[in-house]
Every structure is written in C-alpha cells, then in structure tokens.
N, C-alpha and C positions, 0 to 999 in steps of 0.2 A: 558490407555492413556499415552502419553509421558509426561515426566517430565515438570512440571509447565504449563501444558495445560489441563484445566479442564472444560468440557462442562456442569458441574452441575450448574455453574453460567454463566451469560452472558459473552461472550468473546469479548474483545476490541482489534481490529486488525487495524494496519496501512496498508492501501492499497499501493501497488506499484504504483509509480508515477514518470515517466521519468523526470529526471532533478531536482527532489526535494527529493525523499526518498533515498538519498545516506547514507553512513555509519554514518556521523555526525548527520544527522537529525534522523535517526532510533535510534541511541544510546540515543538521548535526549528523544524521546517519550517513549522509553523503560524504561528509568530511572524514568520518571515521570508518569507512569501508564499503558502503553500499555501491553497487554498480549502477543501479537505476532507481529513480524515485518516480512516483506517480501521484498526480494531484488527487485531492478528494474528489469523489464522484460528482460530476456536474450534470445538471438537467439540460438536455439538448433544447428543450422548449425555452428554458431561461436564456440560453446562449442565443438562440435564434431571435429572441425578442429583445436582445441587448441589455439584459439585467446587469446593472452596475455592480451589484453584490457578487454575481457570478463571475463577471469579468475580473473583479478584484481577486477572486480565488485562483485565477490563472497565474498570478504573480509568482515568480520563482526566485530562488537564490542563484547568484552567479555560479555557485558550486554545482548546481543541478544541470550537468551536461554529461550524458543525454537526459532528456526530460520527457515524460509521458503525461498526457492529459486524458483522463477517463471520462467518457460521457455515457449517459443512459438515455434511451429513447425507444419509442415504439412506432413512430411514424416516419416513413422513409423520406418524405419531403422535408419534414422538420429537421431530421438528422442532417440532410443535405445542407440546409440553411445554417445549421449549427457548425458544420465543418467549414463552410465558407467564411464564417466569422473567425474560426480558429486559423484559417489560412492567412488571415491578415495579421496574426500574432507571431512575432519572431520568437525564437528560442524554444519552440516545441518540436520535438523530433519524432514523436509517436502519438497517434490517436488510438486509444483503447476503448473498445465497446464493452460495457458491463452487461453480461448475460448471466449474472450469478447472484445479485443482491436479493436476499430473501425477505426484506422488510415489507410488510403489508402495504404501506403507502406507495412504495415503488412498484410492487407487483400489481397493485390495484390499477395503476395507470398503464399496465401492459408492458412495463419496462423490466429491467433486471432479469431475474430468473424466469419471469413470465414468458420471455422469448423462447425458452426451452420447450414451450408447449406449441410453438408455431415455427418450426425449423425453416420453412420456405421464407417467411417474413424475416427471420433472423439472418438468413443468407442474403436476402435482398438488401438489408441494412448494412451488412458487412461489405457487400459489393459496392454500395453507394458511397460508403466512407472511403474505400480504396480508390474508387474512380474520381471522387471529388477532391480528396486531400492532396495538398502539395507537400505534405510531410513525408519523411523518408520511409516510415514503417506504419503499418496498421496491425494492431493486436486485439485479441478478444479474451475476456475472462469469463469462464464458464463454471457451472457446477455439473454434477454427473447426471442430472435429470431433474424433473420437477417433483413428481411423486416417486416414480420408479427410475431406475438407472437405464439410460440409453446413451451412455457417454461416448461410445465409439461413433455412433451415428452423428451425434452433435459435433464431435471433433472433426469428422470428415466434412461436414457442412462448412465449418469454419475454414478448413484448408481449401476446399473447393471454390470458395468465394473470395479468395485472395489474401487472407490474413497471413502476415509474415511469421507470427508466432502466437502461442496460446498459453494462457495461465489457467490451471485447473485446480479448483477448490474441490477436495475429495469427498464432498457430501452432496446429497440431493437437496433441493429446496426444502423438502419436508424435514430433512435432518437439521435444519437451522445451523446452530453452532454447537450443538450438544452431542449429536450422534457420532459414533466412531468414524474417523476418517478412513476411507477405503484407498489405501496407497496402491493396492493391487490394480484397481481400476485406472489409476493414473499411469501405472506401468503399461496397461493394455492400450491406453491412448498413445503412449510414446511409441509402441510397436506399430500402431495402425496408421500414423501420419508421418509425413516427411518434413514437417515444419518443427522448429524447436518447441519443446514443452517445458513449462515452468510449473513445478509442484507447489501447492499451497494447502494449508490447513493444519492447525495444531503443531506448527514447527516452533517450539518454544525454548529450544536450547541448542547449543553448538553440537552436542552429541546427536540430537534428534535430526538436525539439518543434515549432518553427514550421513546418517542412516537413511534418510529419505532419498537423498541423491543416489546412494548405492542401490537401494531397493527398487526405485522406480526407473533408474537410468535416465532421469530427467536432465534437461540442460541447465537447470537452475532451480532455486527455491525462492518463493515469495513469502515474506514474513510480515505479519501485521501485528496482531495482539501480542505475539511473542517478543516484539521489539519495544512495546510500551513498558516502561520501567526498566528496560534492559537494552537500550539501543546499541550497546557495545557488542551485541551478538554479531553485528556485521564486521567489527574489528576482529573478533575471534575467527570468523570464517575467512577473512582476508589474510590474516596473519598465521592461521593454523594454531593459535595459542588457546588451549582449552581453559586456562586460568586467566582471569582478568584482574590486574593489579588494582587495589583500592584507589591508588592515586589517579589512575586513568579514569575510573568511574567518576571520581570527584571532578576531574577536568571536563568530562563530557556533560555532567549534570550542570556545572556552572556555565558552560558554553550554551547549553539549552536555555537556561534562565536568561542569559544576556541577550540571546536572539529573540526570545519572547518579548522582552522589554523594548528592544530595538524595533520590532515589528508592530507591537500592540500599544506601546507606551505604558502609562501607569495601569491600564486595564490588564496588562500582562501579569501583574502581581496576583490578582484573583484567579486568573486563568491557569497560573502555574501551580495552584494548590493541588489540583487533581494529579499533576505529575509528581509533586512532592510526596503525595500519599503512596504512589506506586514505587518511587525511587527508595523510600525508606523501609520498604518491606524487608524484613530480616535483620534490621539494625536494632541494636539496644537503644532504648529510649525513643523509639519511633512514635509511639502514641502520644508522648509528651510533646514532641516536636510538632506533630500534626495539629494538636490542640492549639499550640502557640501560634503557628503561622496562620491559622484560621482567622486571627484577629489583627494581623499585620497588613497595613495598606501602603506603607512607605517603601519605595523601591529599594533604597540602600539598606534599610533595616532588614527587610526580607532577605536581601542578598547576604548580608553579614551573618544572619542566623543560619541559613542553610550552608553557607561556605564553611562556617565553623563546625557544623554538624558532620558534614561529609568529609571534611579534612581530618577530623579527629574521631569519627565514629567507628564503632566496632560492630561486626556482624555477630548475631547470636548463633550458637552452635545448633 
C-alpha cells in the first residue's frame, strides 16, 4: 500500500466538493486529521488539452501526502491523454474516476453518473486509467445506479477492471443529494467485492461516521458537505474525541483563513465570506458578524474581526 495510506484501520477521506475543497481547505483538514484528500473534479478533456486553469487546480499542499486527483470523462482516448498529462505531475498518488456526479452539465457530456448507464464503457475507462497511469493506485467513485439501483453490478465492474478501491455514495443519480442514503446497499457492496470500500453520503457528524462504519463494515468514510463549516470532524475521528474544544475550532478557522490569503492573495477575503457564514452557524451574534464581514475587503481587518469573534464567541443553546 502507498505511503501513509493503510486500510488496516478506518480511512478518513475528504470528498471532492466543487467550490469548497480547494488547496487551503484540503491542507487544513489534512493537518487536523484526514488520511486522504482529493482534488476538485477535473475534466479529462481540459487536462488533455493542457488547460492552464485545470493544471493550476492540480496544485497541492505539502501536507497532502498521499494525494488523489479526481477526473471525469466519457471518451477512452481523451481519458488516456489526460492520464498521460497527470503522469508528468509529481506528488499524485491516486487517480480517481468520477462515476457519481449528478450535475446535468456533467451528465450531459456522458461523464459522472452517466457512465452508470454504460458499464462496458465505464469498465474500459477504468482499465485505461489503470494501464496508462504511473501512479500507485486507481480508484473509482460511484453511486448506486442512475435511475434504479444496480450497485453490486457496478461495483463488480469497478473491481474487475483493476481499481484498487471504491468510494460509494449511497444514492442513485435520480436521488441527487436529497433522497435518503441507502447504507444497506453500501454494506451489500462491501460483501460483494474484495477491494476496500469507502462509504459516502450524509456523514455529517462524528457519531454518524462511527455508525456508518459499523453498519456498512466499510473500510473508511468519505466526508464532503459534512466537513464544510466543521472540518474538525476529522480531528474527532482521528482522536476519538466526541467533543471539540472551542479553542481548537478557533485555531482551525484561523488556519483556514490564513491559507486562503496565502493561496489567493487579497481575493481570499471575499472568498472566505462563504466559509465565515458556515463557521458562524450556532454562534451568538452570527448574523451581525456576517453582515459586518460582507463589507470588509482589507486582509488584516477581516482577520482581526473573525479572530476576535471566534476567540471570544459563544454558542447558542
């Protein structure tokens, strides 16, 4: 197994989440407990054609070891060319194929969860990645099906075509992000395949993560939206501490802000507003603070305001 990635113990993985799991956020969750971080989903077409913006999104924090890059694609030859581009990039340990994204724009191009409608093509793409990649591992993220569940068939195709492990979002494409997550189906996949299985979907608390691991017998959990506004969930899982001290939350929030400024410069101030809104949930005076930071553009002023708020803030009952 690759350095620092051990399936003997539950694996705690940050899910790729467009607009949120950028380098600053990934570096913070990695520092405070995540085993594995994954890039935001990248278009294989954009990679194959050398898009500078897409190549910039490959950039990672030195803390991200191991590091996985997720690609989406529906054309075997384009995916092969994208993987050849990734082969030239150092610091990538895993290439992950997205077979779960439900967004119409992605599905319309035949990528993401659209591949669940064509398992032979999905298998060919997985095999192409495995055979072309010079990275240590190949993984796949799936849903339980497109309209109807055929999760065991999907998982077996993933395994049979050489993937080293699989992440399972426990909804169909039709279920988007609202339908109840079927953790029983994830457990069925775990029984059906011999590669490690990572459970994903609505894991939004320490208690829920522990329950999902026990219920599904999965080899790890992948947390996305549940980590936005609460990246300390990885610290909880790593330490086994159900309660998170307010001072640790303060430390993590300020680290996140500083990383945003370091990576984005002054533009990081405006970009951090959405994070400030999620971090202040449950705090007294949250709405006043949100209104205040919406007009601040100075890096130090913004930092001073949120530093004071989270250092001295109180949670509502």
